[in-house]
DRENVO-553061 format. One line per field, with one value per atom (N, C-alpha, C, O): residue in one letter; chain; atom name; z negated, x, y negated. Coordinates in Angstrom, 1 decimal. Each point is the difference from the previous one (the first is absolute). Example, Ala and Ser with C-alpha at 12.3 -4.5 7.8 and 13.67 -1.06 7.14 Angstrom:
<rs>
residuo	(A, A, A, A, S, S, S, S)
cadena	(A, A, A, A, A, A, A, A)
atomo	(N, CA, C, O, N, CA, C, O)
pz	(-7.8, 0.0, 0.0, -0.7, 1.4, 0.0, -0.8, -0.1)
px	(13.2, -0.9, 0.9, 1.0, -1.4, 0.9, -0.8, 0.5)
py	(5.7, -1.2, -1.2, 0.0, -1.1, -1.1, -1.1, -1.1)
</rs>
This chain:
<rs>
residuo	(M, M, M, M, N, N, N, N, T, T, T, T, P, P, P, P, N, N, N, N, T, T, T, T, V, V, V, V, S, S, S, S, S, S, S, S, V, V, V, V, I, I, I, I, S, S, S, S, S, S, S, S, D, D, D, D, K, K, K, K, V, V, V, V, N, N, N, N, G, G, G, G, T, T, T, T, D, D, D, D, V, V, V, V, Y, Y, Y, Y, N, N, N, N, P, P, P, P, A, A, A, A, G, G, G, G, E, E, E, E, K, K, K, K, L, L, L, L, G, G, G, G, S, S, S, S, I, I, I, I, D, D, D, D, S, S, S, S, L, L, L, L, M, M, M, M, I, I, I, I, D, D, D, D, K, K, K, K, L, L, L, L, S, S, S, S, G, G, G, G, K, K, K, K, V, V, V, V, R, R, R, R, Y, Y, Y, Y, A, A, A, A, V, V, V, V, M, M, M, M, E, E, E, E, F, F, F, F, G, G, G, G, G, G, G, G, F, F, F, F, L, L, L, L, G, G, G, G, I, I, I, I, G, G, G, G, T, T, T, T, D, D, D, D, R, R, R, R, Y, Y, Y, Y, P, P, P, P, L, L, L, L, P, P, P, P, W, W, W, W, E, E, E, E, T, T, T, T, M, M, M, M, K, K, K, K, Y, Y, Y, Y, E, E, E, E, P, P, P, P, N, N, N, N, M, M, M, M, G, G, G, G, G, G, G, G, Y, Y, Y, Y, V, V, V, V, V, V, V, V, S, S, S, S, L, L, L, L, S, S, S, S, K, K, K, K, E, E, E, E, Q, Q, Q, Q, L, L, L, L, D, D, D, D, N, N, N, N, A, A, A, A, P, P, P, P, R, R, R, R, Y, Y, Y, Y, A, A, A, A, N, N, N, N, D, D, D, D, T, T, T, T, A, A, A, A, P, P, P, P, E, E, E, E, Y, Y, Y, Y, T, T, T, T, D, D, D, D, E, E, E, E, Y, Y, Y, Y, G, G, G, G, R, R, R, R, R, R, R, R, V, V, V, V, Y, Y, Y, Y, D, D, D, D, Y, Y, Y, Y, Y, Y, Y, Y, G, G, G, G, V, V, V, V, P, P, P, P, Y, Y, Y, Y, F, F, F, F)
cadena	(A, A, A, A, A, A, A, A, A, A, A, A, A, A, A, A, A, A, A, A, A, A, A, A, A, A, A, A, A, A, A, A, A, A, A, A, A, A, A, A, A, A, A, A, A, A, A, A, A, A, A, A, A, A, A, A, A, A, A, A, A, A, A, A, A, A, A, A, A, A, A, A, A, A, A, A, A, A, A, A, A, A, A, A, A, A, A, A, A, A, A, A, A, A, A, A, A, A, A, A, A, A, A, A, A, A, A, A, A, A, A, A, A, A, A, A, A, A, A, A, A, A, A, A, A, A, A, A, A, A, A, A, A, A, A, A, A, A, A, A, A, A, A, A, A, A, A, A, A, A, A, A, A, A, A, A, A, A, A, A, A, A, A, A, A, A, A, A, A, A, A, A, A, A, A, A, A, A, A, A, A, A, A, A, A, A, A, A, A, A, A, A, A, A, A, A, A, A, A, A, A, A, A, A, A, A, A, A, A, A, A, A, A, A, A, A, A, A, A, A, A, A, A, A, A, A, A, A, A, A, A, A, A, A, A, A, A, A, A, A, A, A, A, A, A, A, A, A, A, A, A, A, A, A, A, A, A, A, A, A, A, A, A, A, A, A, A, A, A, A, A, A, A, A, A, A, A, A, A, A, A, A, A, A, A, A, A, A, A, A, A, A, A, A, A, A, A, A, A, A, A, A, A, A, A, A, A, A, A, A, A, A, A, A, A, A, A, A, A, A, A, A, A, A, A, A, A, A, A, A, A, A, A, A, A, A, A, A, A, A, A, A, A, A, A, A, A, A, A, A, A, A, A, A, A, A, A, A, A, A, A, A, A, A, A, A, A, A, A, A, A, A, A, A, A, A, A, A, A, A, A, A, A, A, A, A, A, A, A, A, A, A, A, A, A, A, A, A, A, A, A, A, A, A, A, A, A, A, A, A, A, A, A, A, A, A, A, A, A, A, A, A, A, A, A, A, A, A, A, A, A, A, A, A, A, A, A, A, A, A, A, A, A, A, A, A, A, A, A, A, A, A, A, A, A, A, A, A, A, A, A, A, A, A, A, A, A, A, A, A, A, A)
atomo	(N, CA, C, O, N, CA, C, O, N, CA, C, O, N, CA, C, O, N, CA, C, O, N, CA, C, O, N, CA, C, O, N, CA, C, O, N, CA, C, O, N, CA, C, O, N, CA, C, O, N, CA, C, O, N, CA, C, O, N, CA, C, O, N, CA, C, O, N, CA, C, O, N, CA, C, O, N, CA, C, O, N, CA, C, O, N, CA, C, O, N, CA, C, O, N, CA, C, O, N, CA, C, O, N, CA, C, O, N, CA, C, O, N, CA, C, O, N, CA, C, O, N, CA, C, O, N, CA, C, O, N, CA, C, O, N, CA, C, O, N, CA, C, O, N, CA, C, O, N, CA, C, O, N, CA, C, O, N, CA, C, O, N, CA, C, O, N, CA, C, O, N, CA, C, O, N, CA, C, O, N, CA, C, O, N, CA, C, O, N, CA, C, O, N, CA, C, O, N, CA, C, O, N, CA, C, O, N, CA, C, O, N, CA, C, O, N, CA, C, O, N, CA, C, O, N, CA, C, O, N, CA, C, O, N, CA, C, O, N, CA, C, O, N, CA, C, O, N, CA, C, O, N, CA, C, O, N, CA, C, O, N, CA, C, O, N, CA, C, O, N, CA, C, O, N, CA, C, O, N, CA, C, O, N, CA, C, O, N, CA, C, O, N, CA, C, O, N, CA, C, O, N, CA, C, O, N, CA, C, O, N, CA, C, O, N, CA, C, O, N, CA, C, O, N, CA, C, O, N, CA, C, O, N, CA, C, O, N, CA, C, O, N, CA, C, O, N, CA, C, O, N, CA, C, O, N, CA, C, O, N, CA, C, O, N, CA, C, O, N, CA, C, O, N, CA, C, O, N, CA, C, O, N, CA, C, O, N, CA, C, O, N, CA, C, O, N, CA, C, O, N, CA, C, O, N, CA, C, O, N, CA, C, O, N, CA, C, O, N, CA, C, O, N, CA, C, O, N, CA, C, O, N, CA, C, O, N, CA, C, O, N, CA, C, O, N, CA, C, O, N, CA, C, O, N, CA, C, O, N, CA, C, O, N, CA, C, O, N, CA, C, O, N, CA, C, O, N, CA, C, O, N, CA, C, O, N, CA, C, O, N, CA, C, O, N, CA, C, O, N, CA, C, O, N, CA, C, O, N, CA, C, O, N, CA, C, O, N, CA, C, O, N, CA, C, O, N, CA, C, O)
pz	(-201.2, 0.3, 0.5, 0.6, -0.5, 0.7, 0.9, -0.5, 1.7, 1.2, -0.1, -0.6, 1.8, 0.6, 0.5, 0.0, 0.5, 0.7, -0.5, 0.6, -2.1, -1.0, -0.8, -0.1, -0.6, -1.2, -1.4, -0.4, -0.1, -1.1, -0.6, -0.2, -0.2, -0.5, -1.3, -0.5, -0.4, -1.2, -0.6, 0.5, -1.7, -1.1, -0.6, -0.3, -0.6, -1.5, -0.6, 0.5, -1.5, -0.1, -0.7, -0.1, -0.3, -0.1, 1.7, -0.1, 1.3, 0.8, 0.3, 0.6, -1.3, 0.4, -1.2, 0.5, -1.7, -0.9, 1.7, 0.9, -1.2, 0.8, 1.3, 0.7, -0.5, 1.9, 0.3, 0.0, 0.1, 0.5, 0.1, 0.2, -0.3, 0.5, 0.5, -0.9, 2.0, 1.0, 0.2, -0.1, 0.4, 0.2, 1.4, 0.5, 0.7, 1.1, 0.5, 0.6, -0.7, 0.9, -0.7, -0.4, 0.3, -0.4, -0.6, 0.4, -1.5, -1.3, -0.7, 0.0, -0.9, -1.1, -1.3, -0.6, 0.3, -1.2, -1.8, -1.2, 1.9, -1.6, 0.9, 1.2, -2.7, -0.1, -0.8, -1.1, 1.6, -1.1, -0.9, 0.0, -0.8, -1.6, -1.2, -1.1, 1.2, -0.1, 0.3, 0.1, -0.1, 0.6, -1.0, -0.9, 0.1, -0.7, 0.6, 1.2, -1.5, 0.4, -0.4, -0.3, 0.1, -0.9, -0.7, 0.2, -1.4, -0.3, 0.2, 0.1, -0.2, 0.4, 1.2, 0.1, 0.8, 2.0, 0.4, 0.5, -1.0, 0.8, 0.8, 0.7, -0.4, 1.0, -0.2, -1.2, 1.6, -0.5, 0.0, 0.9, -1.4, 0.0, -0.3, 0.2, -0.7, 0.4, 0.6, -0.4, 1.5, -0.3, -0.9, -0.3, 0.1, -1.0, 0.4, -0.4, 1.4, 0.8, -1.2, -0.9, 0.8, -0.5, 1.1, 1.0, -1.9, 1.3, -1.1, -1.3, 1.8, -1.4, 0.5, 1.0, -2.2, -0.7, 0.3, 1.2, -1.6, 0.3, 0.6, -1.0, 1.9, -1.0, -0.4, -0.9, 1.4, -1.9, -1.0, -1.0, 0.8, -1.4, 0.1, 0.9, -1.6, 0.3, 0.8, 0.3, -0.2, 1.2, -0.2, -0.5, 0.5, 0.0, 0.5, 0.9, -1.8, 1.0, 0.2, -0.6, 1.9, 0.5, 0.9, 1.1, -2.2, 0.4, 1.5, 0.2, 0.6, 1.2, 0.8, 0.8, -1.4, 0.5, 1.1, 0.8, -0.4, 0.4, 1.9, 0.9, -0.9, 0.8, 0.5, 0.9, -1.2, 0.8, 0.5, 0.5, -0.2, 0.0, 1.3, -0.4, 1.9, 1.1, -0.7, -0.8, 2.0, 0.4, 1.3, 0.4, 0.1, 1.1, 0.3, -0.3, 1.1, -0.2, 1.0, -0.4, 1.5, 0.8, -1.2, 0.1, -1.0, -0.9, -1.5, -0.8, 0.5, -1.1, -0.4, 0.2, -0.7, -1.0, -0.2, 0.8, -2.4, 0.1, 1.0, 0.0, 0.6, 0.1, -0.9, -0.3, -0.2, -0.9, 0.5, 0.1, -0.1, 0.5, -1.1, -1.1, 1.0, -1.0, -0.2, -0.2, 0.3, 0.1, -1.1, -0.9, 1.0, -1.4, -0.6, -1.2, 1.8, -0.7, -1.0, -1.2, 1.6, -0.4, -1.7, -1.2, 1.9, -1.5, -1.3, -1.1, 1.5, -1.2, -0.9, -0.9, 1.2, -1.0, 0.2, -0.1, 0.4, -0.1, -1.3, -0.8, 0.7, -1.9, 0.2, 1.2, -2.4, 0.0, -1.4, -0.7, 0.2, -0.8, -0.3, 0.5, -0.9, -0.6, -0.3, -0.4, 0.7, -0.2, -1.0, 0.0, -1.1, -1.8, -0.6, -1.2, 2.4, -0.7, 0.8, 0.9, -0.7, 1.0, -0.8, -1.1, 1.5, -0.4, -0.2, 0.5, -1.0, 0.2, 1.4, 0.7, -0.7, 1.7, -0.3, 0.6, -1.7, 0.2, 0.9, 1.1, -0.9, 0.8, 0.4, 1.0, -1.9, -0.4, 0.7, 0.7, -0.9, 0.7, 1.6, 1.0, -1.0, 2.0, 0.3, 0.8, -1.5, 1.1, 0.1, 0.9, -1.9, 0.2, 1.3, 0.7, -0.3, 0.5, 1.5, 0.7, -0.4, 0.6, 0.8, 1.2, -2.0, 0.9, 0.0, 0.4, -0.6, 0.6, 1.5, 1.0, -1.2, 1.3, 1.4, 1.2, -2.1, 1.1, 0.4, 0.9, -1.8, 0.0, -0.9, -1.2, 1.8, -1.6, -0.5, 0.4, -2.2, -1.0, 0.1, -0.2, 0.5, -0.4, -1.2, -0.6)
px	(-71.3, -1.4, 1.2, 0.8, 0.0, 0.6, -0.8, -0.7, 0.9, -0.8, 0.9, 1.0, -1.9, 1.3, 1.4, 1.0, -1.3, 1.7, 0.7, 0.7, -1.0, 1.0, 0.6, -0.5, 1.5, 0.6, 0.1, 1.0, -2.0, 0.9, 1.2, 0.7, -0.3, 1.5, 0.1, 0.9, -1.8, 0.1, -0.4, -0.9, 1.6, -0.5, 0.1, 1.2, -2.6, 0.4, 0.8, 0.0, 0.6, 1.2, -0.2, 0.8, -2.3, 0.4, 0.5, 0.2, -0.1, 0.2, 1.3, 0.5, 0.2, 1.5, 0.4, 0.8, -1.2, 0.6, -0.1, -0.9, 2.7, -0.3, 0.5, 0.7, -1.2, 1.2, 1.5, 0.9, -1.1, 1.4, 1.2, -0.5, 1.6, 1.1, 1.5, 0.9, -0.7, 0.9, 1.0, -0.1, 1.2, 1.0, 0.4, 0.0, 0.3, 0.3, -0.2, -1.1, 1.9, 0.3, -1.2, 0.3, -1.2, -1.3, 0.4, -0.3, 0.9, 0.2, -0.2, 0.6, -2.0, -0.8, 0.9, 0.8, -1.4, 1.2, -1.2, 0.2, -0.9, -1.0, -1.7, -0.4, -0.1, -1.6, -0.2, 0.2, -0.8, -0.7, -0.6, -1.1, 1.4, -0.4, -0.8, -0.3, 0.0, -0.4, 0.6, 1.2, -1.8, 0.3, 0.3, -0.6, 1.3, 0.3, -1.0, 0.2, -0.8, -1.0, 1.0, 0.9, -0.6, 0.1, -1.0, -0.8, 0.5, -1.3, -0.5, -1.1, 2.2, 0.1, -0.8, -1.0, 1.9, 0.1, -1.7, -0.9, 1.1, -0.5, 0.7, -0.7, 2.2, 0.2, 0.7, 0.4, 0.1, 0.3, 1.4, 0.3, 0.8, 0.9, 0.8, 1.2, -1.6, 0.6, -0.3, -1.2, 1.5, -1.0, 1.2, 1.2, -2.2, 0.9, -0.1, -1.0, 1.8, 0.0, 0.7, 0.5, -0.5, 0.0, 0.7, -0.3, 1.6, 0.6, 0.6, -0.1, 0.7, 0.4, -0.6, -0.5, 0.9, -0.4, -1.4, -0.2, -0.2, -0.4, -2.0, -0.7, 0.2, -1.8, -0.1, -0.9, 1.7, -0.6, 0.6, -0.7, 1.9, 0.8, 1.0, 0.5, 0.2, 0.8, 1.0, 1.2, -2.7, 0.0, 0.5, -0.9, 1.7, 0.7, -0.9, -0.7, 0.7, -0.8, 1.1, 1.1, -1.7, 0.7, -0.2, -0.5, 0.9, -1.0, 0.6, 1.2, -1.8, 0.6, -0.9, -0.9, 1.4, -0.6, -0.9, 0.4, -1.6, -0.8, 0.2, -0.6, 2.2, -0.2, 1.1, 0.6, -0.2, 1.2, -1.1, 0.6, -1.8, -0.8, -1.2, -1.0, 1.3, -1.4, -0.5, 0.5, -2.2, -1.0, 1.0, 0.7, -1.1, 0.8, -1.0, 0.1, -1.3, -1.5, 0.4, -0.7, 1.7, 0.5, -0.1, -0.4, 1.3, 0.2, -0.6, 0.6, -1.9, -1.0, 0.8, -0.7, 2.0, 0.1, 0.9, -0.2, 1.2, 0.5, 1.4, 0.4, 0.2, 2.2, 0.2, -0.8, 2.3, 0.6, 2.2, 0.9, -1.1, 1.2, 0.8, -0.6, 1.3, 0.6, -0.2, -1.0, 2.4, 0.0, 0.3, 0.5, -1.0, 0.2, 1.4, -0.1, 1.1, 1.4, -0.1, 0.2, -0.7, -0.1, -1.2, 0.0, -0.6, -1.0, 0.7, -0.5, 1.7, 1.0, 0.6, 0.7, -1.0, 0.6, -1.0, 0.5, -2.0, -1.2, 0.2, 0.9, -2.5, -0.3, -0.8, -0.4, -0.1, -0.8, -0.2, 0.8, -1.6, -0.5, -1.1, -1.1, 1.4, -1.2, -1.5, -0.5, 0.0, -1.9, -0.2, -0.6, 1.2, -0.1, 0.4, -0.2, 1.3, 0.7, -0.6, -0.3, 0.0, -0.2, 0.4, 0.0, 0.2, 1.2, -0.9, -1.1, 1.2, -0.8, 0.6, 1.1, -2.0, 0.6, -0.2, -0.8, 1.7, 0.6, 0.5, 0.2, 0.1, 1.4, 1.2, 0.3, 0.2, 1.3, 0.2, 1.0, -2.3, 0.5, -0.5, 0.6, -2.2, 0.4, 1.3, 0.8, -0.9, 1.5, 1.3, 0.7, -0.9, 0.8, -0.2, 1.0, -2.4, -0.8, 0.7, 0.9, -1.7, -0.2, 1.7, 0.1, 1.1, 0.8, 0.8, 1.2, -1.6, 0.5, -0.4, 0.6, -2.1, -0.3, 0.2, -0.2, 0.6, 1.0, -0.9, 0.4, -1.8, -1.6, 0.3, 0.3, -0.5, -0.5, -0.2, -0.5, 0.3, -1.0, -0.6, 0.6, -2.4, -0.3, -0.3, -0.4)
py	(-142.8, 0.9, 1.1, -0.7, 2.7, 0.0, 0.9, 0.9, -1.0, 1.0, 1.0, 0.1, 1.0, 1.1, -0.1, 0.8, -2.3, -0.2, -1.0, -0.9, 1.0, -1.2, 0.8, 1.1, -1.4, 0.9, -0.9, -0.6, 0.6, -0.9, 0.0, 1.0, -2.2, -0.2, -0.2, -0.8, 1.7, 0.2, 0.9, 0.6, -0.2, 1.6, 0.5, 0.1, 0.8, -0.4, 0.8, 1.1, -1.4, 0.6, 1.4, 0.9, -0.9, 1.8, 0.9, 1.2, -1.7, 0.4, 0.3, 0.9, -1.9, -0.8, 1.6, 0.8, -0.6, 0.9, 1.1, 0.3, 0.2, 1.5, -0.1, 0.7, -1.8, -0.2, 0.1, -0.9, 1.7, 0.5, -1.8, -1.1, 1.3, -0.8, 0.5, 0.0, 0.3, -0.4, -0.9, -1.2, 1.9, -0.6, -0.7, 1.2, -2.0, -0.4, 1.4, 0.1, 0.8, 1.4, 0.8, 1.1, -1.4, 0.9, 0.9, 1.2, -1.4, 1.8, -0.9, -1.0, 1.5, 0.0, -0.1, 0.8, -2.5, 0.4, -0.1, -0.3, 0.7, -0.2, -0.4, 0.1, -0.6, -0.6, -0.6, 0.4, -1.7, -0.4, 0.2, 0.6, -1.0, 0.1, -1.1, 0.5, -1.8, -0.8, -1.3, 0.0, -0.8, -1.6, -0.9, 0.6, -2.0, 0.0, -1.7, -0.3, -0.3, -1.4, -1.1, 0.6, -1.7, -1.4, 0.1, 0.9, -2.3, 0.7, -1.5, -0.5, 0.0, -1.4, -0.7, -0.8, 1.7, -0.5, 0.3, -0.7, 2.2, 1.1, 0.6, 0.7, -0.8, 0.4, 1.3, -0.2, 1.6, 0.7, 0.1, -0.8, 1.4, -0.2, 0.8, -0.3, 1.5, 1.4, 0.9, 0.2, 0.8, 1.6, 1.0, 0.0, 0.5, 1.4, 0.8, 0.6, 0.2, 0.9, 0.9, -0.6, 2.0, 1.2, 1.2, 0.6, -0.8, 1.1, 1.4, -0.1, 1.3, 0.3, 1.7, 0.5, 0.1, 0.4, 1.7, 0.1, 0.4, 0.9, 0.0, 0.1, -0.2, 0.1, -1.1, -0.3, -0.8, -0.9, 0.5, -0.2, 1.0, -0.3, -0.3, 0.6, -1.5, -0.5, -1.0, -0.3, -0.2, -1.4, -0.9, -0.7, 0.2, -2.0, -0.6, 0.3, -1.4, -1.0, -1.2, -0.1, -0.9, -0.6, -1.4, 0.0, -1.4, -0.9, -0.7, 0.0, -0.4, -0.3, -1.2, 0.2, -1.5, -1.1, 0.1, 0.9, -1.5, 0.4, -0.5, 0.5, -1.9, -0.3, 0.6, -0.7, 2.0, 1.0, 0.7, 0.9, -0.7, 1.4, -0.6, -0.7, 1.1, -0.3, 1.4, 0.8, -0.9, 1.3, -0.1, -0.9, 2.3, 0.3, 1.5, 1.1, -2.1, 0.6, 1.9, 0.9, -0.7, 0.4, 1.8, 1.1, -2.0, 1.2, 0.1, 0.7, -1.4, 0.5, -1.0, -1.0, 0.4, -0.2, -1.7, -0.9, 0.8, -1.1, 0.4, 1.2, -2.2, 0.5, -1.2, -0.9, 1.1, -0.2, 0.1, 0.8, -1.5, -0.1, 0.6, -0.2, 0.7, 1.2, 1.6, 0.7, -0.3, 1.4, 0.4, -0.6, 2.2, 1.1, -0.7, 0.0, -0.4, 0.3, -1.0, 0.2, -1.5, -1.6, 0.4, -0.4, 1.0, 0.3, 0.6, -0.1, 0.8, 0.2, -0.7, 0.4, -1.5, -1.4, -1.2, -1.1, 1.2, -0.6, -0.3, 0.2, -1.0, -0.4, 1.1, 0.3, 0.5, 1.0, 0.4, -0.5, 1.2, 0.1, 1.9, 0.1, 0.6, 0.9, -0.3, -1.0, 2.1, -0.7, -0.7, -1.1, 1.8, -0.2, -0.8, -0.1, -1.2, -1.1, -0.8, 0.8, -1.7, -0.5, -1.6, -0.5, 0.3, -1.6, -1.1, 0.2, -1.2, -1.6, -0.8, -0.2, -0.1, -0.5, -1.3, -0.7, 0.1, -1.5, -0.8, 0.7, -1.8, -0.6, 0.9, 0.6, -0.7, 0.7, 1.3, 0.2, 1.0, 1.1, -0.6, 0.3, -1.4, 0.0, -0.3, 0.5, -1.5, -0.7, 1.7, 0.3, 0.2, 1.4, 0.9, 0.4, 0.0, 0.6, -0.8, 0.4, -1.7, -0.9, -0.1, 0.4, -0.9, 0.6, 1.3, 0.2, 0.1, 1.8, 0.2, 0.4, -1.0, -0.4, -0.4, 0.4, -1.5, -1.2, -1.3, -0.7, 0.5, -0.5, -1.2, 0.0, -1.0, -1.0, 0.4, 1.1, -1.5, -0.3, -0.7, -1.1, 0.7, -0.9, 0.0, -1.0)
</rs>
């Protein structure tokens, strides 16, 4: 049970959606659109970040391995070691063309970010 002096380490996925994502320099890269959860293990595999476009139109979705993200309370968002320039070549898709999250696709995404695929 939480008291006024404690903070829970869990959060509802609906509160994660919309949370800003920053690079270590404090530049906003985008915001979390959704989480992708492994059906068998129950672990979050990806945070899908929304970036680009204008007022949500024409934005691309970037699946970021959950392990690359760190919540930073002082920023009120997640920090990922990724520059805006690195986003140019990052795996992404348009909102209306989501890929199948197969093992092959997962390995490609994880390899891009230098994270071991499990």
